[in-house]
C-alpha positions as CSV (number, residue, x, y, z in Angstrom):
1,M,-234.0,84.1,228.0
2,H,-230.4,84.1,229.1
3,R,-229.4,83.2,225.6
4,A,-231.4,86.0,224.1
5,R,-229.7,88.5,226.4
6,T,-226.3,87.3,225.4
7,I,-227.1,87.7,221.7
8,M,-228.4,91.2,222.2
9,S,-225.4,92.2,224.2
10,F,-223.1,90.9,221.5
11,L,-225.0,92.8,218.8
12,L,-225.0,96.0,220.8
13,R,-221.2,95.8,221.3
14,A,-220.7,95.1,217.6
15,V,-222.8,98.1,216.6
16,I,-220.9,100.4,219.0
17,I,-217.6,99.1,217.8
18,G,-218.7,99.6,214.1
19,L,-219.9,103.1,214.8
20,A,-216.7,104.0,216.5
21,A,-214.6,102.6,213.6
22,A,-216.7,104.5,211.1
23,F,-216.3,107.8,213.0
24,L,-212.6,107.3,213.2
25,L,-212.4,106.5,209.4
26,V,-214.5,109.6,208.5
27,W,-212.5,111.8,210.8
28,W,-209.3,110.6,209.2
29,K,-210.6,110.8,205.5
30,P,-213.5,113.2,205.3
31,A,-213.5,113.0,201.6
32,L,-215.0,109.6,201.8
33,L,-218.4,111.2,202.7
34,G,-218.2,113.3,199.4
35,A,-219.4,116.4,201.4
36,A,-218.0,119.8,201.8
37,P,-216.6,120.9,205.2
38,S,-219.2,121.9,207.7
39,R,-220.3,125.6,207.8
40,G,-218.0,127.7,210.0
41,A,-215.1,125.3,209.5
42,A,-212.1,126.9,207.7
43,A,-211.3,125.1,204.4
44,A,-207.8,123.9,204.1
45,P,-205.9,125.9,201.5
46,A,-205.2,124.0,198.3
47,A,-201.5,123.2,197.7
48,P,-200.0,125.7,195.3
49,R,-199.1,124.5,191.8
50,V,-195.5,124.7,191.1
51,S,-194.5,125.1,187.4
52,V,-190.8,124.9,187.0
53,G,-189.4,127.5,184.5
54,L,-192.7,129.4,184.2
55,R,-193.5,132.9,185.5
56,P,-196.9,134.1,186.5
57,A,-198.6,136.1,183.8
58,S,-199.0,139.1,186.1
59,I,-195.2,139.8,186.2
60,P,-194.1,141.5,183.0
61,S,-190.8,140.7,181.3
62,F,-188.7,142.9,179.0
63,A,-186.5,140.0,177.9
64,D,-187.8,140.2,174.3
65,A,-187.1,143.9,174.1
66,V,-183.6,143.5,175.4
67,A,-182.9,140.5,173.0
68,R,-184.0,142.7,170.1
69,A,-182.0,145.8,171.0
70,A,-179.0,144.7,173.1
71,P,-176.9,143.1,170.3
72,A,-176.6,146.5,168.7
73,V,-175.2,148.2,171.8
74,V,-171.4,148.3,171.9
75,N,-168.7,149.1,174.4
76,I,-166.3,151.9,173.5
77,Y,-162.8,152.2,174.8
78,T,-160.7,155.2,174.0
79,A,-157.1,156.2,174.6
80,R,-155.2,159.5,174.1
81,V,-151.6,160.4,174.8
82,V,-151.2,163.3,177.3
83,T,-147.9,165.2,177.5
84,E,-147.1,166.7,180.8
85,R,-144.3,168.9,182.0
86,T,-142.4,167.3,184.9
87,Q,-141.8,169.1,188.1
88,T,-138.3,170.6,188.4
89,A,-136.0,169.6,191.2
90,P,-135.1,172.3,193.9
91,L,-131.4,172.4,192.8
92,D,-132.4,173.1,189.2
93,Q,-134.1,176.4,190.3
94,L,-130.9,177.5,192.1
95,F,-128.8,177.5,188.9
96,G,-131.2,179.6,186.8
97,D,-132.0,178.4,183.3
98,Y,-132.5,174.7,182.8
99,W,-133.8,172.5,180.0
100,P,-137.4,171.5,180.9
101,S,-138.4,167.9,180.7
102,Y,-141.7,166.3,179.7
103,R,-143.3,162.9,180.1
104,Q,-146.2,161.2,178.3
105,R,-148.9,159.1,179.7
106,V,-151.9,157.3,178.1
107,E,-155.3,158.4,179.4
108,R,-158.1,155.9,178.9
109,S,-161.9,156.2,179.2
110,L,-164.9,154.1,178.5
111,G,-168.4,154.6,177.2
112,S,-171.1,153.0,175.0
113,G,-172.5,153.3,171.5
114,V,-175.3,152.2,169.3
115,I,-175.1,150.6,165.8
116,V,-177.9,152.2,163.7
117,D,-177.4,150.8,160.2
118,A,-175.8,147.9,158.2
119,A,-173.0,150.1,157.0
120,G,-171.6,150.2,160.6
121,T,-172.7,153.7,161.6
122,I,-172.4,154.1,165.4
123,I,-174.0,156.9,167.5
124,T,-172.4,157.9,170.8
125,N,-171.8,161.0,172.9
126,Q,-169.2,163.5,171.7
127,H,-167.7,163.7,175.2
128,V,-167.0,159.9,175.0
129,I,-164.6,160.2,172.1
130,A,-163.4,163.8,172.6
131,G,-159.6,164.1,172.0
132,A,-159.2,160.3,171.5
133,D,-156.2,159.0,169.6
134,S,-157.6,155.6,169.3
135,I,-161.2,154.2,169.6
136,R,-161.8,150.5,170.1
137,V,-165.3,149.0,169.9
138,Q,-166.4,145.7,171.3
139,L,-169.7,144.2,170.2
140,A,-172.0,142.2,172.4
141,D,-170.9,139.0,170.6
142,G,-167.3,139.6,171.6
143,R,-165.9,141.0,168.3
144,I,-163.4,143.9,168.6
145,A,-162.4,146.4,166.0
146,E,-161.1,150.0,165.6
147,A,-163.6,152.7,164.8
148,T,-163.1,156.0,163.0
149,I,-164.8,159.4,163.6
150,V,-167.2,160.5,160.9
151,G,-168.1,163.7,162.6
152,Q,-168.8,165.4,165.9
153,D,-171.4,167.9,167.1
154,P,-170.4,169.4,170.5
155,D,-173.6,171.6,170.4
156,T,-175.7,168.5,171.0
157,D,-173.0,166.2,172.4
158,I,-173.4,163.7,169.6
159,A,-170.7,161.9,167.6
160,V,-170.9,159.6,164.6
161,L,-168.4,156.7,164.2
162,A,-167.8,154.2,161.4
163,L,-167.1,150.5,162.0
164,S,-166.2,147.9,159.4
165,I,-166.2,144.4,160.8
166,G,-168.6,142.3,158.6
167,K,-172.3,141.7,159.3
168,L,-173.6,143.8,162.1
169,P,-176.7,143.9,164.4
170,I,-178.8,147.0,163.9
171,M,-180.8,148.9,166.5
172,P,-184.4,149.6,165.5
173,L,-185.1,153.4,165.7
174,G,-188.3,154.5,167.5
175,R,-189.9,157.9,168.1
176,S,-189.2,160.1,171.0
177,D,-192.0,162.6,170.3
178,T,-194.6,160.0,171.3
179,L,-193.0,159.3,174.7
180,R,-195.2,160.0,177.7
181,V,-194.3,160.5,181.3
182,G,-194.6,157.1,183.0
183,D,-193.6,155.0,179.9
184,I,-191.3,152.2,180.8
185,V,-187.7,152.5,179.4
186,L,-184.5,150.5,179.6
187,A,-181.0,151.7,179.6
188,I,-178.3,149.5,178.0
189,G,-174.6,150.3,178.3
190,N,-171.2,149.5,179.7
191,P,-171.2,150.9,183.3
192,Y,-167.9,150.9,185.1
193,G,-166.5,148.6,182.4
194,L,-168.7,145.7,183.6
195,S,-169.7,144.9,180.0
196,Q,-173.2,145.1,178.8
197,T,-175.7,145.9,181.5
198,V,-179.5,146.6,181.5
199,T,-181.4,148.8,183.9
200,Q,-185.1,149.6,184.0
201,G,-187.1,152.7,184.9
202,I,-189.7,155.1,183.5
203,V,-189.8,158.4,181.6
204,S,-189.7,161.0,184.4
205,A,-190.0,164.1,182.2
206,T,-189.5,165.3,178.6
207,G,-188.2,168.5,177.1
208,R,-185.6,169.1,179.8
209,G,-183.3,172.0,179.0
210,Q,-181.1,174.7,180.5
211,L,-178.9,172.1,182.3
212,G,-175.7,173.4,180.9
213,L,-174.8,170.1,179.3
214,A,-175.0,171.3,175.6
215,T,-176.0,174.3,173.5
216,F,-179.2,172.6,172.3
217,E,-180.9,170.7,175.0
218,N,-184.2,168.8,174.9
219,F,-183.5,165.9,177.1
220,I,-185.6,162.9,178.2
221,Q,-185.4,162.5,182.0
222,T,-185.5,159.0,183.4
223,D,-184.9,157.2,186.6
224,A,-183.3,154.2,184.9
225,A,-179.8,153.9,186.4
226,I,-177.2,155.6,184.3
227,N,-173.6,155.3,185.5
228,L,-170.0,156.0,184.4
229,G,-169.6,154.2,181.1
230,N,-173.3,154.3,180.2
231,S,-172.8,157.5,178.2
232,G,-173.6,157.0,174.5
233,G,-175.6,153.9,175.3
234,A,-179.2,153.1,174.3
235,L,-182.4,154.1,176.0
236,I,-185.1,151.8,174.6
237,D,-188.8,151.5,175.0
238,A,-190.7,148.3,176.1
239,N,-190.7,147.1,172.5
240,G,-187.0,147.3,172.1
241,D,-186.9,150.5,169.9
242,L,-184.3,153.2,170.4
243,V,-185.8,156.3,171.9
244,G,-182.7,158.1,173.2
245,I,-179.0,158.2,173.7
246,N,-178.0,158.1,177.4
247,T,-175.9,161.2,178.2
248,A,-175.6,162.3,181.8
249,V,-176.8,161.8,185.3
250,L,-177.5,164.3,188.0
251,N,-175.5,163.5,191.1
252,R,-175.1,166.3,193.7
253,T,-174.1,164.0,196.6
254,S,-170.9,162.3,197.3
255,G,-171.6,159.4,194.9
256,G,-175.1,158.6,196.0
257,P,-177.7,157.9,193.3
258,E,-180.3,160.7,192.6
259,G,-182.3,158.6,190.2
260,I,-182.2,161.5,187.6
261,G,-180.6,160.7,184.3
262,F,-180.8,162.4,180.9
263,A,-180.9,161.1,177.3
264,I,-180.9,162.8,174.0
265,P,-184.2,162.1,172.1
266,V,-183.8,159.9,169.1
267,N,-185.6,162.4,166.9
268,L,-182.8,164.9,167.5
269,V,-180.2,162.2,167.1
270,R,-181.6,161.2,163.8
271,G,-181.4,164.7,162.4
272,V,-177.9,165.3,163.6
273,M,-176.7,162.0,162.3
274,E,-178.2,162.6,158.8
275,Q,-176.4,166.0,158.5
276,I,-173.1,164.6,159.7
277,L,-173.3,161.8,157.2
278,A,-174.2,164.3,154.4
279,H,-171.9,167.2,155.2
280,G,-169.5,166.1,157.9
281,H,-171.0,168.5,160.3
282,V,-174.4,170.0,161.2
283,V,-175.6,172.9,159.2
284,R,-177.6,175.4,161.4
285,G,-179.0,178.9,161.0
286,W,-177.4,181.8,162.8
287,L,-177.9,185.6,163.2
288,G,-174.8,186.4,165.2
289,F,-175.9,187.4,168.7
290,M,-176.1,185.7,172.1
291,P,-179.4,185.9,173.9
292,Q,-180.0,185.5,177.6
293,D,-183.1,185.0,179.7
294,L,-184.4,188.0,181.7
295,S,-184.1,187.9,185.5
296,P,-187.2,188.7,187.5
297,D,-185.8,192.1,188.3
298,Q,-185.2,192.9,184.7
299,S,-188.6,191.8,183.7
300,A,-190.1,194.0,186.4
301,Q,-188.1,197.0,185.3
302,L,-189.2,196.5,181.7
303,G,-192.8,195.9,182.7
304,I,-193.1,192.5,180.9
305,S,-193.6,188.9,182.0
306,A,-190.7,186.6,182.6
307,D,-191.3,184.9,179.3
308,G,-191.9,188.1,177.4
309,G,-188.5,188.1,175.6
310,V,-184.7,187.8,175.9
311,T,-181.9,190.3,176.1
312,V,-178.9,190.5,173.8
313,V,-175.7,190.1,175.9
314,N,-173.2,189.7,173.1
315,I,-173.1,190.3,169.4
316,L,-170.6,189.6,166.6
317,V,-169.5,192.6,164.6
318,K,-170.4,192.2,160.8
319,S,-173.0,189.6,161.7
320,P,-176.5,189.8,160.2
321,A,-177.9,191.1,163.5
322,F,-175.2,193.7,164.0
323,E,-175.5,195.0,160.4
324,A,-179.3,195.2,160.8
325,G,-179.0,197.4,163.9
326,V,-179.2,195.0,166.9
327,R,-177.1,196.0,169.8
328,P,-176.1,194.6,173.2
329,G,-178.9,195.3,175.8
330,D,-181.7,195.1,173.2
331,L,-184.8,193.2,174.1
332,V,-185.8,190.6,171.5
333,T,-189.5,189.7,171.7
334,G,-190.4,187.9,168.5
335,L,-189.2,186.0,165.5
336,N,-191.2,185.8,162.3
337,G,-194.3,187.0,164.1
338,D,-194.2,184.4,166.9
339,P,-193.2,185.5,170.5
340,V,-189.8,184.5,171.9
341,K,-190.3,182.7,175.3
342,S,-186.7,182.0,176.3
343,A,-183.1,182.2,175.0
344,Q,-183.1,178.4,174.4
345,D,-186.3,178.8,172.4
346,L,-184.8,181.6,170.2
347,V,-181.5,179.7,169.6
348,S,-183.3,176.5,168.7
349,R,-185.7,178.2,166.3
350,V,-182.9,180.2,164.5
351,A,-180.8,177.0,164.3
352,A,-183.6,175.2,162.5
353,L,-183.6,177.8,159.7
354,K,-181.7,177.3,156.5
355,P,-178.8,179.6,155.7
356,G,-180.0,182.2,153.1
357,E,-183.5,182.4,154.5
358,N,-185.0,185.9,155.4
359,V,-186.5,186.4,158.9
360,E,-188.1,189.2,160.8
361,L,-186.8,190.0,164.2
362,E,-189.0,192.0,166.6
363,G,-187.4,193.9,169.6
364,R,-186.8,197.0,171.5
365,H,-183.8,199.3,171.8
366,G,-184.5,201.3,175.0
367,R,-188.1,202.4,174.6
368,Q,-188.1,202.3,170.9
369,S,-189.6,199.2,169.2
370,Y,-188.3,197.8,165.9
371,K,-188.9,195.2,163.3
372,L,-185.8,194.2,161.4
373,K,-185.3,192.1,158.3
374,L,-182.3,189.8,158.5
375,K,-180.8,187.1,156.3
376,V,-179.8,183.9,158.1
377,I,-176.2,182.6,157.7
378,E,-174.7,179.3,158.6
379,R,-173.8,179.0,162.3
380,P,-170.0,178.6,162.8
381,T,-169.0,175.1,163.7
382,R,-167.9,174.9,167.3
383,Q,-164.7,173.1,167.6
384,A,-164.8,169.8,169.4
385,R,-163.4,169.9,172.9
386,P,-160.0,168.4,173.2
387,G,-161.0,166.3,176.2
């Protein structure tokens, strides 16, 4: 009997020890049971997978677009000699007449440009190369060469240069008339002389005008950063196609960014470039008078809406408009049967006409309405600004 109790006590201790060992083993490695965690217990998060050199598919990249377009964006460095009259010494003024002296200094500026064909045609802003005595172009691959001016159009702030340096990268031209507000765009240029730089934003607005930047304005507005030196550079879409030429930025603070930049649409650039290559300048229609938008007070006095016409503020004697009877102070309300909405609208529509075409101008002289037949002539070429 005593022996049986000893055996039972031994077995009981062995079972207890075995159960305790099994509990500790399962607690330490629960996966041995092959069961999911108990209900109510939080599952331990799985360790994240780390893929070196890979980016999650949810984060977009524009590297392919930049690689396609950036080689055709160039840095432009200009220099011009400025002659200045030196200040006279106080003693010179005491003795009356004296021989004035002058000194010369070299004024340098920087900008950007875009190569648009294999012949080496470069598009940039007119203000980038205005008055330049020398124009040096640096490609993205490091090559440097002198460029020559083919033609300038101050009315749109576009200039065409020619470069001869062997095989060249070419910027693919897109379409600006299909851009929508919210489309992603990238600005490529040479800001502050830092060499090629890319910034990203969206199309904030289209058809911006009346900014006082050029005679013919139809700007793309973007929040992609445009800084000093970006002028003349490329605004591309997410595919890497050129949609605009970066031109200006709105900055009404003391150097702080406003996030409002402007680019010339590529459709306008294409037309200006083709005319400069063909004629050396842009051929536009002209009637010989300067229109101006009506103020709210003027519209109220005339009893018309604010977009019901424009007033003639200046007219050139012997121009088609003057010879037809148009005079300063007249109200112009229509062109070829379509209403005139603004001065910019009228100027742009007349400029699109070919010299020699006949047009009908509708307006009012005082209270007397008229319809006049005029023949369009070529718009005088505005001289490029000296600097």
